[in-house]
Structures are given as structure tokens and as C-alpha cells.
C-alpha positions as a printed NumPy array, in Angstrom:
array([[ 21.865, 172.05 , 104.523],
       [ 21.937, 170.197, 101.163],
       [ 23.832, 171.822,  98.47 ],
       [ 22.093, 172.625,  95.068],
       [ 22.934, 170.512,  92.053],
       [ 25.061, 172.62 ,  89.61 ],
       [ 22.851, 174.308,  86.934],
       [ 25.401, 176.472,  85.247],
       [ 27.638, 176.03 ,  82.218],
       [ 30.68 , 173.895,  82.818],
       [ 32.956, 174.692,  84.694],
       [ 31.046, 177.34 ,  86.661],
       [ 29.478, 176.749,  90.067],
       [ 27.56 , 180.048,  90.432],
       [ 26.65 , 183.149,  88.467],
       [ 27.363, 186.737,  89.29 ],
       [ 25.338, 189.517,  87.544],
       [ 26.113, 193.094,  88.19 ],
       [ 23.006, 195.314,  87.491],
       [ 23.108, 199.031,  87.746],
       [ 19.973, 201.267,  87.978],
       [ 20.694, 204.636,  86.31 ],
       [ 17.772, 206.842,  87.296],
       [ 19.318, 210.256,  87.73 ],
       [ 16.816, 212.453,  89.7  ],
       [ 13.806, 210.438,  88.656],
       [ 14.31 , 207.617,  91.243],
       [ 14.199, 209.921,  94.188],
       [ 11.27 , 211.888,  92.762],
       [  9.246, 208.687,  92.749],
       [ 10.197, 207.912,  96.352],
       [ 10.028, 211.449,  97.758],
       [  7.785, 213.634,  95.573],
       [  8.388, 216.549,  97.965],
       [ 11.951, 216.756,  96.788],
       [ 10.76 , 218.268,  93.481],
       [ 12.188, 221.724,  92.761],
       [ 14.834, 221.403,  95.519],
       [ 17.962, 221.621,  93.529],
       [ 20.392, 221.26 ,  96.412],
       [ 18.881, 217.928,  97.352],
       [ 18.377, 216.862,  93.753],
       [ 22.087, 217.389,  93.098],
       [ 22.737, 214.341,  95.29 ],
       [ 21.094, 212.275,  92.654],
       [ 22.386, 214.187,  89.636],
       [ 25.824, 213.196,  90.775],
       [ 25.134, 209.875,  88.99 ],
       [ 25.125, 211.563,  85.679],
       [ 27.954, 214.095,  86.364],
       [ 30.41 , 211.721,  87.905],
       [ 29.063, 208.4  ,  89.163],
       [ 28.396, 206.703,  85.873],
       [ 31.806, 207.405,  84.421],
       [ 33.461, 206.225,  87.55 ],
       [ 31.675, 202.966,  87.582],
       [ 32.369, 202.527,  83.915],
       [ 36.124, 202.995,  84.639],
       [ 36.013, 200.297,  87.429],
       [ 34.064, 197.86 ,  85.22 ],
       [ 36.49 , 198.432,  82.286],
       [ 39.533, 197.929,  84.561],
       [ 38.052, 194.702,  85.962],
       [ 36.749, 193.619,  82.427],
       [ 33.222, 192.912,  83.665],
       [ 30.119, 193.534,  81.575],
       [ 27.147, 194.89 ,  83.551],
       [ 23.489, 195.263,  82.767],
       [ 22.187, 198.861,  83.168],
       [ 18.496, 199.467,  83.823],
       [ 17.447, 202.818,  82.509],
       [ 14.063, 204.697,  82.19 ],
       [ 13.439, 206.277,  78.78 ],
       [ 13.081, 209.823,  80.236],
       [ 16.589, 209.531,  81.747],
       [ 17.977, 208.584,  78.398],
       [ 16.203, 211.499,  76.746],
       [ 17.655, 213.876,  79.36 ],
       [ 21.102, 212.417,  79.281],
       [ 21.765, 210.966,  75.865],
       [ 25.49 , 211.338,  75.945],
       [ 25.708, 209.349,  79.255],
       [ 23.577, 206.497,  77.877],
       [ 25.699, 206.385,  74.662],
       [ 28.856, 206.205,  76.766],
       [ 27.382, 203.2  ,  78.648],
       [ 26.431, 201.513,  75.332],
       [ 29.809, 202.338,  73.77 ],
       [ 31.594, 200.612,  76.686],
       [ 29.862, 197.358,  75.653],
       [ 27.375, 196.94 ,  78.508],
       [ 23.799, 195.661,  78.187],
       [ 21.098, 198.311,  78.452],
       [ 17.702, 197.21 ,  79.807],
       [ 14.467, 199.126,  80.047],
       [ 13.007, 200.483,  83.289],
       [  9.815, 201.826,  81.651],
       [  9.61 , 205.42 ,  80.321],
       [  9.249, 207.379,  83.586],
       [ 10.514, 206.146,  86.888],
       [  7.083, 205.603,  88.267],
       [  5.178, 203.325,  90.611],
       [  3.883, 200.589,  88.404],
       [  1.269, 199.731,  90.951],
       [ -0.605, 202.836,  90.082],
       [ -0.896, 201.793,  86.375],
       [ -3.151, 199.231,  84.775],
       [ -1.769, 196.626,  82.453],
       [ -2.266, 199.005,  79.371],
       [ -0.457, 201.757,  81.167],
       [  2.417, 199.554,  82.102],
       [  2.816, 198.074,  78.623],
       [  2.779, 201.619,  77.103],
       [  5.481, 202.714,  79.561],
       [  7.626, 199.718,  78.657],
       [  7.113, 200.297,  74.916],
       [  7.946, 204.044,  75.086],
       [ 10.995, 203.371,  77.137],
       [ 12.269, 200.743,  74.782],
       [ 11.673, 202.961,  71.761],
       [ 13.805, 205.758,  73.308],
       [ 16.582, 203.437,  74.228],
       [ 16.541, 201.827,  70.816],
       [ 16.739, 205.196,  69.056],
       [ 19.839, 206.158,  71.112],
       [ 21.729, 202.853,  70.916],
       [ 20.378, 201.067,  67.803],
       [ 19.508, 198.066,  69.953],
       [ 16.076, 197.298,  71.376],
       [ 16.419, 196.211,  75.061],
       [ 15.864, 192.497,  75.811],
       [ 15.626, 193.17 ,  79.674],
       [ 13.324, 194.984,  82.083],
       [ 13.237, 196.077,  85.601],
       [ 10.163, 197.565,  87.211],
       [ 11.22 , 201.019,  88.523],
       [  8.925, 200.735,  91.467],
       [  5.747, 198.856,  92.402],
       [  4.313, 195.678,  91.107],
       [  3.449, 193.98 ,  87.831],
       [ -0.105, 194.049,  86.635],
       [ -1.41 , 190.506,  85.976],
       [ -0.492, 189.634,  82.335],
       [  2.518, 191.992,  82.178],
       [  4.996, 189.172,  81.78 ],
       [  3.294, 188.005,  78.539],
       [  3.119, 191.705,  77.474],
       [  6.858, 192.078,  78.034],
       [  7.499, 189.046,  75.843],
       [  5.342, 190.623,  73.171],
       [  7.587, 193.705,  73.271],
       [ 10.727, 191.55 ,  72.8  ],
       [ 11.727, 191.453,  76.464],
       [ 13.222, 188.103,  77.395],
       [ 14.212, 188.737,  81.052],
       [ 13.125, 190.723,  84.093],
       [ 14.86 , 191.395,  87.339],
       [ 12.017, 192.925,  89.41 ],
       [ 10.909, 190.276,  91.835],
       [ 12.415, 188.236,  94.548],
       [ 11.039, 184.693,  95.504],
       [ 14.1  , 182.646,  94.756],
       [ 17.843, 182.482,  94.672],
       [ 17.962, 181.142,  91.057],
       [ 16.3  , 182.387,  87.881],
       [ 12.799, 181.207,  87.135],
       [ 10.293, 181.285,  84.388],
       [  7.081, 183.369,  84.751],
       [  3.881, 181.44 ,  84.02 ],
       [  2.414, 182.286,  80.69 ],
       [ -1.189, 182.364,  79.546],
       [  0.013, 181.45 ,  76.124],
       [  1.069, 177.798,  76.107],
       [  3.424, 177.97 ,  73.044],
       [  5.161, 181.253,  74.073],
       [  8.705, 181.38 ,  75.386],
       [  8.332, 182.326,  79.08 ],
       [  9.868, 185.447,  80.653],
       [ 12.966, 184.696,  82.693],
       [ 13.086, 186.325,  86.142],
       [ 16.461, 187.069,  87.734],
       [ 15.527, 187.474,  91.41 ],
       [ 16.989, 190.344,  93.452],
       [ 17.55 , 190.702,  97.195],
       [ 17.608, 193.898,  99.17 ],
       [ 20.821, 192.84 , 100.975],
       [ 22.623, 192.843,  97.58 ],
       [ 21.789, 196.472,  96.909],
       [ 23.744, 199.647,  97.803],
       [ 20.814, 202.041,  98.713],
       [ 19.807, 200.399, 101.867],
       [ 23.253, 200.997, 103.281],
       [ 24.235, 204.311, 101.741],
       [ 21.244, 206.386, 100.394],
       [ 21.19 , 209.55 , 102.418],
       [ 19.997, 213.175, 102.321],
       [ 19.711, 215.744, 105.077],
       [ 16.747, 217.867, 104.013],
       [ 14.313, 216.442, 103.143],
       [ 15.48 , 213.421, 105.151],
       [ 16.147, 210.298, 103.065],
       [ 15.625, 207.901, 104.711],
       [ 13.232, 209.592, 107.09 ],
       [ 14.813, 208.163, 110.147],
       [ 18.268, 209.341, 109.082],
       [ 19.615, 205.945, 110.235],
       [ 22.507, 205.438, 107.88 ],
       [ 25.434, 205.892, 106.185],
       [ 26.877, 202.323, 106.61 ],
       [ 30.418, 201.301, 107.26 ],
       [ 32.25 , 200.537, 104.083],
       [ 34.164, 197.712, 105.751],
       [ 31.083, 196.058, 107.271],
       [ 28.995, 196.434, 103.992],
       [ 31.747, 194.75 , 102.062],
       [ 31.748, 191.893, 104.603],
       [ 27.975, 191.604, 104.249],
       [ 28.289, 191.241, 100.478],
       [ 31.056, 188.727, 100.782],
       [ 29.201, 186.71 , 103.339],
       [ 26.097, 186.597, 100.958],
       [ 28.274, 185.496,  98.123],
       [ 29.742, 182.634, 100.218],
       [ 26.239, 181.291, 100.609],
       [ 25.348, 181.859,  96.922],
       [ 28.545, 180.099,  95.813],
       [ 28.083, 177.212,  98.201],
       [ 24.631, 176.431,  96.908],
       [ 25.408, 177.214,  93.229],
       [ 22.996, 180.16 ,  92.967],
       [ 22.664, 183.432,  91.049],
       [ 24.226, 186.454,  92.821],
       [ 22.474, 189.598,  91.427],
       [ 23.896, 193.001,  92.609],
       [ 21.574, 196.032,  92.215],
       [ 23.677, 199.176,  92.297],
       [ 23.325, 202.876,  91.597],
       [ 25.918, 205.361,  90.194],
       [ 24.984, 208.116,  92.523],
       [ 25.456, 205.813,  95.445],
       [ 28.361, 203.56 ,  94.573],
       [ 29.962, 205.814,  92.081],
       [ 31.318, 208.325,  94.635],
       [ 35.073, 208.794,  95.254],
       [ 35.219, 206.513,  98.222],
       [ 32.628, 203.917,  97.364],
       [ 33.921, 203.309,  93.84 ],
       [ 36.922, 201.916,  95.577],
       [ 34.618, 199.693,  97.603],
       [ 32.948, 198.621,  94.328],
       [ 36.38 , 197.733,  92.785],
       [ 37.456, 195.894,  95.952],
       [ 34.222, 193.825,  95.736],
       [ 34.714, 192.927,  92.117],
       [ 38.352, 191.976,  92.577],
       [ 37.337, 189.782,  95.554],
       [ 34.574, 188.157,  93.54 ],
       [ 37.02 , 187.441,  90.604],
       [ 39.362, 185.732,  92.94 ],
       [ 36.741, 183.106,  93.923],
       [ 36.695, 179.856,  92.045],
       [ 34.278, 178.743,  89.299],
       [ 32.283, 182.081,  88.982],
       [ 30.447, 182.883,  85.834],
       [ 30.417, 186.679,  85.371],
       [ 27.615, 187.267,  82.925],
       [ 25.097, 189.886,  81.848],
       [ 21.498, 189.425,  82.771],
       [ 20.767, 188.669,  79.132],
       [ 23.416, 185.953,  79.077],
       [ 22.048, 184.267,  82.212],
       [ 18.431, 184.483,  80.872],
       [ 19.463, 182.936,  77.498],
       [ 21.106, 180.031,  79.356],
       [ 18.188, 179.563,  81.614],
       [ 15.578, 179.555,  78.885],
       [ 17.714, 177.078,  76.924],
       [ 17.995, 174.646,  79.75 ],
       [ 14.68 , 175.048,  81.605],
       [ 11.188, 174.497,  79.958],
       [  8.803, 175.111,  82.768],
       [  8.341, 176.515,  86.306],
       [  7.979, 173.813,  89.02 ],
       [  4.407, 173.639,  90.406],
       [  5.685, 174.311,  93.923],
       [  7.488, 177.414,  93.05 ],
       [  6.168, 180.606,  94.757],
       [  5.547, 182.232,  91.345],
       [  3.492, 179.24 ,  90.091],
       [  1.479, 179.231,  93.36 ],
       [  0.796, 182.959,  92.989],
       [ -0.32 , 182.527,  89.458],
       [ -2.699, 179.748,  90.539],
       [ -4.073, 182.147,  93.14 ],
       [ -4.703, 184.766,  90.522],
       [ -6.339, 182.258,  88.16 ],
       [ -8.632, 181.206,  91.034],
       [ -9.603, 184.88 ,  91.637],
       [-10.597, 185.381,  88.036],
       [-12.83 , 182.251,  88.094],
       [-14.643, 183.292,  91.362]])
């Protein structure tokens, strides 16, 4: 296979972005509404606030790595001291809407209102308005990328579709496009480790994964991303990877990544700024461009 031409700042060959979704109980309430009111089960996800966030902050501080934390506004309202601790540690804070909700159930106006309210809450707590966004669940409504730019959002990490950042098509020719940092399910922790007995999460009760084998998976993926000069975006959760044992796995992964040559450890905002400065348009054959043409065709039919 042909290797990708280097697209990163000299002397880096690939980029590593650590993103952390801090959802407290709201992430699981969206996935499994039946869990509402079941405090024993909800305590599994509250662990992120009580222990997991601080443990991940400690690991990141020890390894001197800045992460991008994606937080719904309601989580910040309910846990302001935790969000202030993340901000005080120097990490980037991005918006995940106001509630952790399925965006597919909202129209464009509803999605935009959720983003604006979430950004307002985070700005009030930290003094900084978020420049990044992650859809908590579900899909964008057509036009949301332009609406995000209107709210001051410069990057999103909600879609897949590539191994490098890309620019969302814009209906406004002179607008600065939204940069997408694509994510991949194999670079997340939940598919390996999310687990609850009753109600069953996942329904099949098919995991917890082996720590040794999961680390090998992440390392093998990185080897490919490094070889082809790509953007390795991890998506992690404090209730999942911030436990006593898995925080050691987290630190082992970071130390291993730091030992690899020519790696740019950057926040999502830093990668997005670089990409928007060095790329002016989306190639016509990119999946996002093809999808946009499909939507435009539907509107004209």
C-alpha cells in the first residue's frame, strides 16, 4: 500500500489527539432510558465524576499531555467543580450540546439551540467559549456544520469517513469551513469495557475485554496510523478508563505512544487550526463531499 504524503508540521509524521467524553449519568440515560431511577446501576457511570475524572487528570499531568474533553452543558451544571478542575488543569473543553440526547430526534433549530445552550453553560463556568463540538448521539441535521461555525465552533469530532481531518462542505462560499476530526470505534474504550449487570449493558453481556489484548489492538492501530501519516483520535470515558486498573492501561498506552518517533501530541483545536490553515477545500471525491452532493440533489428534486 502506498504511504500518505506527510501533511503535519515539521518534523511530525502523524498526529495523536486524546479526546475524553465526560457525560456522567447522561450518556447511559440516552442509550438505556430504562436505567433512570436505578441508583445502583447509575453509580457505575457516576464513578466518572467521583473518581474517574481526577484519575485521568493525574495520568495526563504525569505524562504532560493536553486532552480535549467533550462535555454536555447539563453535566457541567450538575458537576461544576469537576469541570473547573478539568479547565484548571489546562485541557481543552468542547461542547456536546446541552443534554446528552439523540440529535437525530431534533431538527436543525433544536440542534442549534442545544449547542448554543451547552456552550453558554461551559463559557459561564470556564470563561472560555468552546471552539469544538461532538454530537452526543445521533446524526447532524443538514446545515448544522454552518450553524456550528455561526456559534464560534471551528471543529467537530462526530463523524467517521476518513483517517485524516477534513472540511465540511459549506453553503456559504466565503465562510471558514468546519474541520472534522474523524473517529473510529476501535479507538474507543466503551466497546471493550462498558458493562453493567442489571439492566444488561451491553444487552448480550459479551465483554469485559482483556486489558493486554485491548492495549495490543490500540498499538496495532497506531502502527498503521503512523505508517500512513494519519490522525489517531482516541475517544475515552472517565467512568470506563478512569478505574483503578484501567488508568494504568491508559498510562501505559500514553507512555508507549510517547516512545514512538515523530508524533505530534495535540489538542483537537490545535489540529483543526493547522488543518484549516493548510487546506482550503474538500476534495470532490471525498465521502463528505459526495454525501453533500446527494443532499443537494434531494433538495432540488
